[in-house]
N, CA, C and O of each residue as an XYZ file, in Angstrom:
332
protein
N      -9.968     -3.024      4.357
C      -8.672     -2.751      5.323
C      -7.632     -1.376      4.675
O      -6.848     -1.444      3.728
N      -7.970     -0.080      5.610
C      -7.461      0.978      5.106
C      -5.503      0.830      5.262
O      -4.923      0.517      6.301
N      -4.956      1.096      4.173
C      -3.651      0.875      4.260
C      -2.714      2.209      4.071
O      -2.754      2.547      2.888
N      -2.128      2.820      4.626
C      -1.170      3.535      4.838
C       0.240      3.120      4.925
O       0.907      2.289      5.540
N       0.501      4.528      3.595
C       1.892      3.775      3.368
C       2.902      5.087      3.749
O       2.628      6.273      3.563
N       3.704      4.733      4.127
C       5.067      6.135      4.014
C       6.308      5.988      3.053
O       7.089      5.042      2.952
N       6.282      6.842      2.572
C       7.484      6.715      1.440
C       8.797      7.722      1.695
O       8.883      8.907      1.374
N       9.656      7.005      2.277
C      10.987      7.499      3.102
C      12.324      7.242      2.600
O      12.339      6.165      2.002
N      13.344      7.767      2.614
C      14.559      7.598      2.368
C      15.389      7.326      3.449
O      15.264      7.955      4.499
N      16.262      6.414      3.297
C      17.260      6.054      4.132
C      17.730      7.470      5.261
O      17.735      7.514      6.491
N      17.992      8.230      4.515
C      19.198      9.160      4.698
C      17.857     10.771      5.248
O      18.362     11.853      5.549
N      17.076     10.684      5.260
C      16.106     11.655      5.431
C      15.733     11.291      7.664
O      15.398     10.288      8.293
N      15.989     12.453      7.985
C      15.870     12.524      9.454
C      14.415     12.786      9.532
O      13.924     11.947     10.287
N      13.497     13.615      9.057
C      12.085     13.831      8.985
C      11.525     12.477      8.916
O      10.642     12.086      9.680
N      12.111     11.689      7.886
C      10.947     10.468      7.514
C      10.938      9.518      8.946
O       9.959      8.981      9.466
N      12.107      9.500      9.319
C      12.096      8.784     10.551
C      11.557      9.347     11.684
O      11.155      8.531     12.512
N      11.428     10.570     11.968
C      10.687     10.813     13.228
C       9.068     10.709     12.351
O       8.140     10.551     13.144
N       8.747     10.760     11.233
C       7.252     10.639     10.766
C       6.768      8.916     11.125
O       5.700      8.334     11.312
N       7.990      8.597     11.095
C       7.465      7.020     10.818
C       7.517      6.637     12.282
O       6.745      5.680     12.307
N       7.945      6.801     13.469
C       7.753      6.738     14.831
C       6.273      7.360     15.242
O       5.339      6.777     15.792
N       6.371      8.809     14.770
C       4.832      9.166     14.976
C       3.808      8.297     14.540
O       2.913      8.013     15.336
N       3.804      7.780     13.266
C       3.081      6.415     12.744
C       2.720      5.392     13.536
O       1.615      4.907     13.776
N       3.699      5.155     13.873
C       3.963      3.393     14.553
C       3.375      4.002     16.243
O       3.488      3.278     17.233
N       2.865      5.180     16.303
C       2.665      5.363     17.786
C       0.949      5.471     17.623
O       0.114      5.232     18.496
N       0.745      5.856     16.388
C      -1.117      6.657     16.419
C      -1.868      5.304     15.822
O      -2.741      4.707     16.451
N      -1.415      4.933     14.573
C      -2.016      3.732     13.928
C      -2.704      2.554     14.171
O      -2.249      1.413     14.247
N      -4.208      3.063     14.320
C      -4.735      1.672     15.074
C      -4.263      0.346     14.398
O      -3.497      0.578     13.463
N      -4.495     -0.908     14.598
C      -4.634     -2.346     14.558
C      -5.525     -2.498     13.628
O      -5.533     -3.651     13.196
N      -6.415     -1.679     13.056
C      -7.137     -2.257     12.280
C      -7.127     -1.346     11.073
O      -8.106     -0.997     10.413
N      -5.667     -0.970     10.867
C      -5.486     -0.416      9.448
C      -3.736     -1.237      9.244
O      -2.951     -1.678     10.084
N      -3.693     -1.178      8.214
C      -2.028     -1.863      7.717
C      -1.408     -0.587      7.469
O      -1.857      0.559      7.456
N      -0.058     -1.161      7.239
C       1.112      0.004      7.525
C       2.012     -0.310      6.349
O       2.423     -1.467      6.273
N       2.317      0.421      5.570
C       3.359     -0.036      4.506
C       4.143      0.789      4.449
O       3.672      1.915      4.292
N       5.980      0.660      4.561
C       6.997      1.552      4.315
C       7.634      1.195      3.007
O       8.182      0.136      2.700
N       7.461      2.252      2.314
C       7.848      2.171      1.084
C       9.097      3.268      0.625
O       8.948      4.434      0.258
N      10.625      2.344      0.801
C      11.753      3.130      0.752
C      12.279      3.635     -0.788
O      12.991      2.940     -1.513
N      11.887      4.696     -1.057
C      12.773      5.207     -2.441
C      13.489      5.460     -2.914
O      13.617      6.075     -3.973
N      14.624      4.741     -1.752
C      16.223      4.124     -2.062
C      16.506      3.526     -2.938
O      17.643      3.639     -3.397
N      15.447      2.537     -3.584
C      15.284      1.278     -4.005
C      14.540      1.594     -5.444
O      13.708      2.500     -5.428
N      14.758      0.985     -6.545
C      14.039      0.727     -7.789
C      12.750      0.756     -7.895
O      12.185      1.514     -8.684
N      11.957     -0.285     -6.903
C      10.819     -0.712     -6.477
C      10.309      0.757     -5.550
O       9.183      1.218     -5.736
N      10.690      1.007     -5.161
C      10.003      2.454     -3.966
C      10.130      3.603     -5.114
O       9.300      4.478     -5.362
N      10.825      3.477     -5.466
C      11.071      5.141     -6.893
C       9.654      4.417     -7.989
O       8.963      5.187     -8.655
N       9.522      3.583     -8.002
C       8.496      3.262     -9.372
C       7.411      3.228     -8.558
O       6.517      3.833     -9.150
N       6.972      2.782     -7.368
C       5.603      2.872     -6.520
C       5.513      4.513     -6.281
O       4.379      4.980     -6.381
N       6.738      5.561     -5.933
C       6.640      6.914     -5.554
C       6.386      7.641     -6.792
O       5.892      8.766     -6.722
N       6.731      7.006     -8.155
C       6.140      7.886     -9.469
C       5.027      7.777     -9.886
O       4.532      8.631    -10.621
N       4.204      6.366     -9.386
C       2.948      6.085     -9.679
C       1.903      7.059     -8.875
O       0.777      7.160     -9.362
N       2.176      7.716     -7.785
C       1.659      8.529     -7.226
C       2.223     10.024     -7.253
O       1.931     10.898     -6.437
N       3.082     10.154     -8.341
C       3.670     11.702     -8.146
C       3.956     12.369     -7.242
O       3.566     13.522     -7.057
N       4.927     11.521     -6.313
C       5.532     11.877     -5.001
C       6.987     12.045     -5.700
O       7.599     11.199     -6.351
N       7.478     13.748     -5.294
C       8.546     13.762     -5.787
C       9.616     14.357     -4.295
O      10.739     14.859     -4.318
N       8.745     14.056     -3.157
C       9.744     14.131     -1.684
C       9.396     13.378     -0.511
O       8.535     12.501     -0.435
N      10.083     13.769      0.316
C       9.723     12.477      1.171
C      10.217     13.593      2.617
O      10.915     14.607      2.585
N       9.564     12.947      3.749
C       8.657     11.935      3.630
C       6.924     12.554      3.040
O       6.662     13.752      2.928
N       6.123     11.634      2.793
C       4.936     11.397      2.112
C       4.494     10.372      2.864
O       5.125      9.399      3.276
N       3.065     10.739      3.052
C       1.913      9.570      3.560
C       0.924      9.368      2.520
O       0.570     10.339      1.851
N       0.494      8.353      2.333
C      -0.585      8.346      1.528
C      -1.548      7.421      2.169
O      -1.127      6.354      2.617
N      -3.112      7.809      2.275
C      -3.642      6.532      2.661
C      -4.700      6.329      1.726
O      -5.534      7.182      1.420
N      -4.598      4.577      1.064
C      -5.419      3.763      0.437
C      -5.134      4.673     -0.993
O      -6.156      4.980     -1.608
N      -4.412      4.924     -1.311
C      -3.450      5.496     -2.566
C      -3.870      6.824     -2.903
O      -4.333      7.057     -4.020
N      -3.701      8.063     -1.689
C      -4.291      8.842     -2.166
C      -3.353      9.662     -1.031
O      -3.406      9.618      0.198
N      -2.409     10.484     -1.994
C      -1.357     11.538     -0.971
C      -1.802     12.487      0.071
O      -2.123     13.551     -0.458
N      -1.928     12.496      1.240
C      -2.573     12.940      2.085
C      -1.536     14.034      2.735
O      -1.889     15.208      2.842
N      -0.300     13.615      3.143
C       0.495     14.867      3.714
C       1.670     14.258      3.071
O       1.904     13.076      2.820
N       2.564     15.646      2.796
C       3.984     15.410      2.420
C       4.639     16.501      3.271
O       4.078     17.493      3.735
N       6.211     16.067      3.423
C       6.797     16.484      4.661
C       6.343     16.156      6.104
O       5.371     15.428      6.300
N       7.103     16.736      7.170
C       6.670     17.012      8.455
C       5.558     16.890      8.880
O       5.041     17.903      8.407
N       4.433     16.165      9.686
C       3.345     16.761      9.837
C       2.953     16.352     11.399
O       3.478     15.363     11.911
N       1.988     17.183     12.135
C       2.161     16.666     13.787
C       1.027     15.451     13.974
O       0.110     15.238     13.181
N       1.303     14.673     15.248
C       0.886     14.123     15.365
C      -0.815     14.548     15.766
O      -1.529     13.558     15.605
N      -1.517     15.654     16.194
C      -2.750     15.855     15.755
C      -2.793     16.027     14.484
O      -4.003     16.185     14.321
N      -2.264     16.117     13.342
C      -2.965     16.537     12.044
C      -3.210     14.659     11.512
O      -4.177     14.153     10.943
N      -1.770     13.946     12.035
C      -1.995     12.212     11.755
C      -3.351     11.669     12.474
O      -3.967     10.694     12.045
N      -3.680     12.303     13.445
C      -4.438     11.487     14.417
C      -5.922     11.999     14.121
O      -6.882     11.420     14.631
N      -6.095     13.210     13.200
C      -7.135     13.703     12.955
C      -7.726     12.904     11.208
O      -8.872     12.561     10.917
N      -6.803     12.842     10.573
C      -6.667     11.962      9.463
C      -7.485     10.719      9.342
O      -8.390     10.454      8.550
N      -6.863      9.888     10.483
C      -6.941      8.520     10.499
C      -8.189      8.472     11.006
O      -8.860      7.771     10.249
N      -8.869      8.886     11.955
C      -9.965      9.269     12.917
C     -11.089      9.445     11.663
O     -12.104      8.748     11.633
N     -10.793     10.430     10.666
C     -11.499     10.733      9.575
C     -11.902      9.406      8.989
O     -13.054      8.973      8.964
N     -10.787      8.785      8.503
C     -10.794      7.509      7.669
C     -11.557      6.031      8.279
O     -12.226      5.228      7.629
N     -11.285      5.999      9.400
C     -12.033      5.107      9.895
C     -13.543      5.029     10.278
O     -14.142      4.089     10.800
N     -14.132      6.570      9.787
C     -15.599      6.776      9.970
C     -15.980      5.699      9.145
O     -17.172      5.447      8.970
């Protein structure tokens, strides 16, 4: 099963916007995880992928988007992963 991870911070407005987009477009066949880098566990996971800024979206452990992205870009990447 494909896993989409959103790395975010509570104080990041762009993170909340990206989260809402993800919740809107992720199909039920994919797993969604939110990793808050405000906590040590989230920081450790982010370091493992060399994530330096948020929001960051990783799909199956591969960083795909850093920063804000559009709904169209998200859909295009998700459809490519479904194939």
